[in-house]
BAKESE-196844 format. One line per field, with one value per residue (C-alpha): residue in one letter; x, y, z. Coordinates in Angstrom, 3 decimals, padded with zeros to 6 digits. Layout:
N
res <- c(A	...)
x <- c(X	...)
y <- c(Y	...)
z <- c(Z	...)
END
This chain:
156
res <- c(M	T	D	E	E	L	K	R	L	L	E	A	N	T	E	R	I	E	K	R	F	D	A	I	D	K	R	F	D	A	V	D	Q	R	F	D	A	V	D	R	R	F	E	T	V	D	G	R	F	E	A	L	D	K	K	V	D	D	T	A	T	D	L	R	R	H	F	D	V	T	I	E	R	L	D	R	K	F	D	L	L	A	E	A	V	A	L	V	D	E	K	L	D	R	K	T	S	A	L	E	I	R	M	E	Q	G	F	A	E	T	Q	A	M	I	R	F	S	Y	A	E	L	D	R	R	M	K	I	T	E	E	T	L	K	T	L	E	E	K	F	A	N	L	Q	A	R	I	D	R	L	E	T	V	T	T	T	H)
x <- c(-059.181	-060.348	-063.591	-061.798	-060.212	-064.099	-065.408	-063.381	-063.550	-067.392	-067.445	-065.214	-067.020	-070.660	-068.651	-067.642	-071.156	-072.540	-070.222	-071.433	-074.968	-074.501	-072.852	-075.535	-078.470	-076.322	-076.815	-080.354	-080.805	-078.896	-081.536	-084.650	-083.489	-082.931	-086.743	-088.967	-087.453	-087.979	-091.458	-094.027	-095.327	-092.560	-093.858	-094.038	-090.603	-090.141	-091.640	-090.014	-086.660	-088.376	-089.361	-085.831	-084.130	-086.274	-085.386	-081.376	-081.716	-083.852	-081.320	-078.079	-079.919	-080.655	-077.300	-076.165	-078.540	-077.369	-073.528	-074.035	-075.662	-072.875	-070.422	-072.661	-072.561	-068.478	-067.257	-070.651	-067.968	-064.546	-066.045	-066.453	-063.444	-061.433	-063.500	-062.324	-058.778	-059.480	-060.805	-057.481	-054.805	-056.814	-056.343	-052.953	-052.126	-053.443	-051.563	-048.909	-049.412	-049.633	-047.681	-044.837	-046.347	-046.113	-041.908	-041.220	-042.952	-040.629	-037.325	-038.035	-038.761	-035.670	-033.581	-035.339	-034.706	-030.908	-030.361	-031.684	-029.679	-027.045	-026.321	-027.821	-024.947	-022.714	-023.576	-023.014	-019.188	-019.009	-020.621	-017.582	-014.801	-014.666	-015.797	-012.463	-010.219	-011.464	-010.246	-007.220	-006.416	-007.809	-005.411	-002.400	-002.931	-002.939	000.712	001.851	000.689	001.853	005.348	006.122	004.842	006.836	009.988	009.395	008.928	012.148	014.421	012.866)
y <- c(-029.407	-031.338	-033.298	-037.033	-034.990	-033.261	-036.765	-038.906	-036.433	-036.412	-040.364	-040.975	-038.441	-041.041	-043.966	-042.551	-041.332	-044.374	-046.420	-043.922	-044.600	-047.815	-048.054	-046.100	-048.890	-051.559	-049.880	-048.987	-052.951	-053.382	-050.892	-052.249	-056.392	-054.572	-052.870	-056.395	-058.325	-055.743	-054.902	-055.165	-052.041	-050.188	-050.643	-046.819	-046.340	-049.059	-046.450	-043.277	-045.496	-046.269	-042.589	-041.460	-044.344	-042.586	-039.542	-040.300	-041.711	-039.085	-037.296	-039.146	-039.198	-035.304	-034.366	-037.196	-035.451	-031.708	-033.186	-034.435	-031.517	-029.626	-031.626	-031.003	-027.798	-027.864	-030.074	-027.150	-024.597	-026.550	-026.887	-023.049	-022.392	-024.389	-023.417	-019.858	-020.883	-022.271	-018.942	-017.097	-019.684	-019.466	-015.433	-015.326	-017.790	-015.356	-012.107	-013.710	-014.730	-011.589	-010.427	-012.606	-011.643	-007.311	-007.956	-010.391	-007.184	-005.040	-006.759	-006.926	-003.743	-002.030	-004.430	-003.347	000.522	-000.273	-001.893	000.711	002.845	001.161	001.131	004.627	005.680	003.466	005.112	009.312	007.503	006.627	010.429	011.441	008.852	009.624	014.299	013.636	011.303	014.388	017.004	015.371	015.241	019.285	019.440	017.647	019.619	022.490	021.686	021.415	024.104	026.418	024.754	025.430	028.733	029.454	027.473	029.739	032.887	032.214	031.029	034.852)
z <- c(-016.114	-018.424	-018.794	-018.604	-015.502	-014.432	-015.769	-013.370	-010.214	-010.324	-011.102	-007.994	-006.093	-007.521	-006.236	-002.776	-002.049	-003.182	-000.769	002.204	000.827	001.095	004.273	005.981	003.907	005.875	009.390	008.174	007.229	010.996	012.818	010.475	012.015	015.932	015.220	014.044	016.614	019.503	018.687	015.714	016.696	014.841	011.269	010.746	011.642	008.561	006.277	007.494	006.763	003.408	002.359	003.775	001.469	-001.694	-000.534	-001.135	-004.407	-005.426	-004.543	-006.411	-008.875	-009.647	-008.194	-011.635	-014.018	-012.673	-013.472	-016.495	-017.447	-016.280	-018.210	-021.617	-020.760	-020.417	-023.503	-025.381	-024.518	-024.763	-028.495	-028.796	-027.139	-029.871	-033.219	-031.544	-031.317	-035.082	-036.286	-034.677	-036.053	-040.054	-039.308	-037.819	-041.032	-043.162	-041.671	-041.882	-045.709	-046.673	-044.646	-045.907	-049.962	-048.521	-047.590	-050.775	-052.763	-050.416	-050.896	-054.295	-055.517	-053.678	-055.542	-058.473	-057.253	-056.061	-059.535	-061.578	-059.337	-059.880	-063.944	-063.870	-061.108	-063.749	-066.291	-064.880	-064.138	-067.752	-068.922	-066.308	-066.463	-070.711	-069.927	-067.635	-070.651	-072.983	-071.071	-069.858	-073.854	-074.632	-071.325	-072.845	-076.503	-074.512	-072.204	-075.348	-077.855	-074.558	-074.593	-078.406	-077.629	-075.338	-077.051	-080.106	-078.372	-076.092	-079.035	-080.862)
END
């Protein structure tokens, strides 16, 4: 329930209570008129009604003061809650930023390692290909020598 909703509820309740008090006041006025018409000896009843009216007014004032204090206290609590939410939001933003930076660094490091590994593998592959080519040439030379030797020995 928001502050505004609570205020509206309290004001509606206060208005309803005030209407009831107004209705009671009207009834008391009617009763007062009857008592005055019947006998002036009942002035003590008027005093009692006045005391009762004062008590009702004092109670309404106390209730209003209590509601106002409660609303102020709720306002402070909502303000504290809003501050806490803002702090959590800032902390989350900082953590997210730090995590993104770490991820970007990790990705960059991984890409650098892949490039280095690729370069190293490429270098080793070229050496292997060169070695294979040299071996193939030597093998071809040896094969040619063997073929000449066999030709020479078979003809003699």
